[in-house]
C-alpha positions as CSV (number, residue, x, y, z in Angstrom):
1,X,-2.5,-3.0,-12.7
2,X,-4.4,-2.6,-16.0
3,X,-3.9,0.8,-17.7
4,X,-7.7,1.0,-17.8
5,X,-8.0,0.8,-14.0
6,X,-5.0,3.2,-13.5
7,X,-7.0,5.6,-15.7
8,X,-10.3,5.2,-13.4
9,X,-8.1,6.0,-10.4
10,X,-6.6,9.2,-12.1
11,X,-10.4,10.1,-13.2
12,X,-11.7,9.8,-9.6
13,X,-9.5,12.1,-8.0
14,X,-10.3,15.7,-7.8
15,X,-8.5,18.0,-9.7
16,X,-6.6,19.9,-6.5
17,X,-5.6,16.2,-5.7
18,X,-4.0,15.6,-8.9
19,X,-2.0,18.8,-8.4
20,X,-0.7,17.7,-5.1
21,X,2.5,15.9,-5.0
22,X,1.6,13.8,-1.9
23,X,-0.4,11.1,-3.7
24,X,0.7,10.2,-7.2
25,X,-2.3,8.8,-8.8
26,X,-0.3,6.2,-10.5
27,X,1.6,5.0,-7.2
28,X,-2.3,5.2,-5.7
29,X,-3.4,2.6,-8.5
30,X,-0.4,0.6,-7.9
31,X,-0.9,0.3,-4.3
32,X,-4.7,-0.2,-4.2
33,X,-3.8,-3.0,-6.8
34,X,-2.6,-5.2,-3.7
35,X,-6.0,-5.1,-2.0
36,X,-9.3,-7.0,-2.9
37,X,-11.7,-4.0,-3.1
38,X,-13.6,-4.9,-6.0
39,X,-14.6,-2.0,-8.3
40,X,-13.8,1.3,-6.9
41,X,-16.3,4.0,-6.9
42,X,-14.7,6.8,-5.8
43,X,-11.3,8.2,-4.0
44,X,-11.7,11.4,-2.2
45,X,-8.5,13.5,-0.5
46,X,-8.6,13.6,3.1
47,X,-6.5,16.5,4.2
48,X,-6.3,16.3,7.7
49,X,-3.8,15.4,10.2
50,X,0.0,15.7,9.4
51,X,0.7,17.1,6.1
52,X,3.3,14.5,5.7
53,X,1.0,11.8,5.9
54,X,-1.5,11.6,2.8
55,X,-4.8,10.1,3.3
56,X,-7.7,9.4,0.9
57,X,-11.1,7.7,1.6
58,X,-12.3,5.0,-0.8
59,X,-15.8,3.9,-1.5
60,X,-15.6,0.6,-3.4
61,X,-17.4,-2.4,-4.3
62,X,-16.6,-4.2,-1.3
63,X,-17.1,-1.2,1.3
64,X,-15.5,1.7,2.7
65,X,-12.2,2.3,3.5
66,X,-9.1,4.6,4.3
67,X,-5.4,4.5,2.7
68,X,-2.9,6.2,4.6
69,X,0.7,7.0,3.6
70,X,3.1,6.8,6.3
71,X,5.4,9.5,7.1
72,X,9.1,8.6,5.8
73,X,10.6,8.4,9.6
74,X,7.8,6.1,10.5
75,X,7.9,3.7,7.4
76,X,10.5,1.6,8.7
77,X,9.6,-2.2,8.4
78,X,10.4,-2.6,12.4
79,X,8.4,0.5,13.3
80,X,5.3,-0.8,11.3
81,X,5.8,-4.4,12.7
82,X,5.8,-2.9,16.4
83,X,2.6,-0.6,15.5
84,X,0.8,-3.8,14.2
85,X,1.6,-5.7,17.1
86,X,0.2,-3.2,19.4
87,X,-3.0,-3.0,17.1
88,X,-3.7,-6.7,17.2
89,X,-3.6,-6.8,20.9
90,X,-5.9,-4.1,21.4
91,X,-8.3,-5.5,18.8
92,X,-8.0,-8.9,20.8
93,X,-9.3,-7.2,23.5
94,X,-12.3,-5.6,21.7
95,X,-10.6,-2.1,21.8
96,X,-12.2,0.3,19.3
97,X,-10.0,0.7,16.4
98,X,-10.3,0.5,12.7
99,X,-9.4,-2.9,11.3
100,X,-6.2,-3.2,9.2
101,X,-7.0,-4.8,5.8
102,X,-4.3,-7.3,4.6
103,X,-3.2,-7.5,0.8
104,X,-4.9,-10.5,-1.3
105,X,-1.5,-12.0,-2.3
106,X,0.4,-12.4,0.8
107,X,-2.1,-11.5,3.8
108,X,0.6,-8.2,4.6
109,X,-0.9,-5.3,6.4
110,X,0.9,-2.8,4.5
111,X,2.4,-2.4,1.2
112,X,6.0,-0.9,0.3
113,X,6.2,1.0,-2.6
114,X,8.7,3.4,-3.5
115,X,10.3,3.9,-0.1
116,X,7.0,4.6,1.1
117,X,4.6,2.7,3.1
118,X,0.7,2.5,2.9
119,X,-2.0,0.9,5.3
120,X,-5.6,0.6,4.4
121,X,-8.1,0.6,7.0
122,X,-11.8,0.0,7.3
123,X,-14.0,3.1,7.7
124,X,-15.7,3.8,10.8
125,X,-18.6,6.4,10.6
126,X,-18.3,8.5,13.7
127,X,-18.8,12.3,14.8
128,X,-16.0,14.7,15.8
129,X,-15.5,15.7,19.4
130,X,-18.4,18.3,20.2
131,X,-16.7,19.3,23.6
132,X,-19.5,17.7,25.5
133,X,-18.3,16.5,29.2
134,X,-20.0,13.0,28.4
135,X,-17.4,12.8,25.3
136,X,-14.7,13.9,27.5
137,X,-15.5,11.6,30.0
138,X,-15.4,8.8,27.4
139,X,-12.1,10.1,26.0
140,X,-10.6,9.8,29.4
141,X,-12.4,6.3,30.2
142,X,-11.0,4.8,27.0
143,X,-7.4,6.4,27.4
144,X,-7.2,4.3,30.7
145,X,-8.4,1.3,29.0
146,X,-5.8,1.7,26.4
147,X,-3.1,1.8,29.3
148,X,-4.6,-1.3,30.9
149,X,-4.7,-3.5,27.7
150,X,-1.1,-2.5,26.6
151,X,0.1,-3.1,30.1
152,X,0.2,-6.8,29.1
153,X,2.2,-6.1,25.9
154,X,5.2,-8.3,25.6
155,X,8.8,-6.6,24.9
156,X,10.5,-9.1,23.1
157,X,13.7,-8.6,21.5
158,X,12.4,-9.0,18.2
159,X,10.7,-5.7,18.3
160,X,12.5,-2.1,18.2
161,X,10.1,-0.1,20.6
162,X,10.2,3.9,20.3
163,X,10.6,5.3,23.8
164,X,10.9,9.0,25.1
165,X,8.6,12.1,25.5
166,X,8.4,15.7,25.8
167,X,8.9,15.9,29.6
168,X,12.4,17.3,30.4
169,X,13.2,17.1,26.7
170,X,16.7,18.8,25.3
171,X,15.1,19.2,21.8
172,X,12.3,21.5,23.2
173,X,14.9,23.9,24.9
174,X,16.9,23.8,21.8
175,X,13.8,24.6,19.8
176,X,13.1,27.6,22.0
177,X,16.3,29.0,21.5
178,X,16.3,28.6,18.0
179,X,13.3,30.4,17.6
180,X,15.0,33.5,19.2
181,X,18.1,33.2,17.3
182,X,16.9,32.3,14.0
183,X,13.7,33.1,13.5
184,X,13.3,36.6,14.7
185,X,13.3,37.9,11.3
186,X,10.5,35.8,10.1
187,X,7.4,37.8,8.9
188,X,5.4,36.3,12.1
189,X,7.9,37.9,14.4
190,X,8.9,41.3,12.2
191,X,8.5,44.2,14.6
192,X,8.4,42.3,17.9
193,X,12.0,41.3,18.4
194,X,12.3,42.8,21.7
195,X,9.3,41.1,23.2
196,X,10.3,37.8,21.6
197,X,13.4,37.7,23.6
198,X,11.7,38.1,26.7
199,X,8.9,35.7,25.8
200,X,11.4,32.9,24.8
201,X,13.2,33.7,28.0
202,X,9.7,33.1,29.9
203,X,8.7,30.1,28.3
204,X,12.6,28.5,28.9
205,X,12.5,29.4,32.6
206,X,8.5,28.0,32.8
207,X,9.5,24.6,31.1
208,X,12.4,24.3,33.4
209,X,10.7,24.6,36.4
210,X,7.8,22.5,35.5
211,X,10.4,19.9,34.7
212,X,11.9,20.1,38.0
213,X,8.7,20.1,39.6
214,X,7.7,16.9,37.8
215,X,11.0,15.2,38.6
216,X,10.7,16.0,42.5
217,X,7.5,14.3,42.6
218,X,9.3,10.9,41.3
219,X,8.2,10.9,37.7
220,X,11.6,8.7,36.7
221,X,10.4,6.1,39.1
222,X,6.7,5.7,37.7
223,X,6.5,2.4,35.4
224,X,7.2,2.9,31.8
225,X,4.2,1.5,29.7
226,X,3.4,1.8,26.2
227,X,1.4,5.1,25.4
228,X,-0.5,6.5,22.6
229,X,1.4,9.7,22.5
230,X,-0.8,11.7,20.3
231,X,-4.1,11.5,22.3
232,X,-6.0,14.5,20.9
233,X,-9.7,14.9,19.6
234,X,-8.7,14.8,15.9
235,X,-7.8,11.0,16.7
236,X,-11.3,10.1,18.5
237,X,-14.5,9.4,16.8
238,X,-17.7,9.6,18.6
239,X,-21.5,8.2,18.2
240,X,-24.0,9.2,20.8
241,X,-21.2,10.4,23.2
242,X,-19.4,7.4,23.1
243,X,-16.0,6.4,21.6
244,X,-16.1,4.1,18.5
245,X,-12.8,4.5,17.3
246,X,-9.5,5.8,18.2
247,X,-7.2,6.5,15.5
248,X,-3.2,6.7,14.6
249,X,-1.0,4.5,16.3
250,X,2.2,5.8,14.5
251,X,3.3,7.7,17.6
252,X,2.9,4.7,20.3
253,X,6.0,4.1,22.3
254,X,7.1,3.1,25.9
255,X,6.8,6.1,28.2
256,X,5.1,7.3,31.5
257,X,1.3,6.9,31.3
258,X,0.8,10.4,32.6
259,X,2.4,11.9,29.4
260,X,-0.9,10.6,27.6
261,X,-3.2,11.7,30.4
262,X,-1.5,15.2,30.7
263,X,-1.7,15.9,26.7
264,X,-5.3,14.5,26.7
265,X,-6.7,16.6,29.2
266,X,-5.1,19.4,27.9
267,X,-6.4,18.9,24.4
268,X,-10.0,18.0,25.5
269,X,-10.4,21.0,27.9
270,X,-8.3,24.0,25.9
271,X,-10.5,26.7,24.6
272,X,-9.7,27.5,21.1
273,X,-10.9,30.1,18.2
274,X,-9.9,31.6,15.2
275,X,-7.2,34.1,16.5
276,X,-4.9,32.5,19.2
277,X,-4.9,36.2,20.8
278,X,-8.8,35.8,21.1
279,X,-8.3,32.4,23.0
280,X,-9.1,32.5,26.9
281,X,-6.7,32.0,29.3
282,X,-8.4,29.6,31.4
283,X,-9.3,25.8,30.1
284,X,-12.7,24.6,30.1
285,X,-12.8,23.2,33.9
286,X,-16.0,21.3,33.4
287,X,-14.2,19.3,30.1
288,X,-11.4,18.9,32.6
289,X,-13.0,17.2,35.4
290,X,-15.0,15.1,33.0
291,X,-11.7,13.6,31.4
292,X,-9.9,13.1,34.9
293,X,-13.0,11.6,36.4
294,X,-13.4,9.3,32.9
295,X,-9.6,8.0,33.5
296,X,-9.8,7.5,37.2
297,X,-12.8,5.7,36.7
298,X,-10.8,3.1,34.9
299,X,-7.3,3.7,36.0
300,X,-6.6,5.0,39.4
301,X,-3.6,7.7,39.6
302,X,-1.7,8.0,42.7
303,X,-1.1,11.2,44.7
304,X,2.3,11.9,42.9
305,X,1.0,11.5,39.2
306,X,-2.0,13.9,40.2
307,X,0.4,16.6,41.5
308,X,2.5,16.0,38.6
309,X,-0.6,16.6,36.0
310,X,-0.5,20.7,35.9
311,X,3.2,20.6,35.6
312,X,3.5,18.3,32.5
313,X,0.3,20.1,30.7
314,X,2.7,23.1,31.3
315,X,5.5,20.7,29.5
316,X,3.4,19.7,26.8
317,X,1.8,23.3,26.1
318,X,5.2,24.7,25.3
319,X,6.8,21.2,23.6
320,X,3.9,21.0,21.1
321,X,4.3,24.6,19.6
322,X,8.1,24.4,19.4
323,X,8.4,22.0,16.4
324,X,6.0,23.8,13.8
325,X,7.2,27.2,14.8
326,X,11.1,26.2,14.3
327,X,10.1,24.7,10.7
328,X,7.7,27.5,9.7
329,X,7.5,30.2,12.0
330,X,3.9,29.5,12.7
331,X,1.8,26.9,13.6
332,X,-0.9,25.8,11.0
333,X,-2.7,29.3,9.7
334,X,-1.7,31.0,12.9
335,X,1.1,33.5,13.6
336,X,4.1,31.8,15.6
337,X,4.4,35.2,17.7
338,X,0.6,35.2,18.5
339,X,0.7,31.4,19.5
340,X,3.5,32.0,22.0
341,X,1.6,35.0,23.4
342,X,-1.1,32.5,24.1
343,X,0.8,30.0,25.3
344,X,2.5,32.3,27.7
345,X,-1.1,33.4,29.0
346,X,-2.1,29.9,29.3
347,X,0.8,28.9,31.2
348,X,0.1,31.8,33.7
349,X,-3.4,30.5,34.2
350,X,-1.9,27.1,34.8
351,X,0.5,28.0,37.3
352,X,-2.1,29.9,39.4
353,X,-4.9,27.2,38.9
354,X,-3.5,24.0,38.3
355,X,-3.0,22.4,42.0
356,X,-6.8,23.8,42.9
357,X,-7.9,21.4,39.4
358,X,-6.5,18.3,40.5
359,X,-7.3,18.9,44.3
360,X,-11.4,18.6,43.4
361,X,-13.4,16.0,42.2
362,X,-11.4,12.9,43.1
363,X,-12.9,10.0,41.5
364,X,-14.6,7.4,44.2
């Protein structure tokens, strides 16, 4: 790339972006040189999603785009090939997802540079989840459509397909134990060591009981298909209360579709706030039913799958907070101890109300 263009890319980055180590401006310019975008007008840092996956928005002569750097463990060529095969299947069925942009020289859908992989997507305008029942219904419906389309995915020997999920996962148990044994002196837990031990024991027991209940309902006999594995509001864009784009296919894997339904309904109905200590115990039941009705309008659940749902939600709630707490002692800006206390309260509510929720408003 000509030095003048590298300089323009550097100048277009805000000061805080140039100081970050996630996107080196020279590397960024080299990556963008593989695409035919015309004159680049601006590049804006998009500090959302995984902190290990840098993203920038690009305004160029030929349109608006999003450039994403894959996290290291998802940058292997075989992992990318699988993800792109899935996206091609979805695109052929008119599923709402951003278009991957090919390089101008060889038509590849990613650029490998300095042991990193970069993908360029078209920019899809849309709004974030506004917590309306219509949006929750649409989110459930489009998840069922994802499962229906990918049911036809060909698992041929040329692809390495990831598998596994949070259900009955040994890693969750190990993570919980490590919080109690190695992080009790972390600032997040100082002064709460005694309660932490009790809290960890309760979470372990709840995870075990939920996993046993799911297994007893025949989870291992459910058919394995492709799942999105990261179905939350941050990965969906809406317009007029309809889903206009589903994002992020890095976590797609083979598993049971109920893991997607459980995490989806949890994320689209959970009530949050500024401080986990103030989050209510209950879920938003209207959003819960809207999401479930949307899914069942397009993909019927068996009685056993429905009965699994509250138990899988409990497992997911525990599993999702363990990795960040074991790594940093916190979840984002929130104290790990406060998050675990919140999880305990919500688990108690799920245990008391979960079966009532799934017995109501079954889709016709």
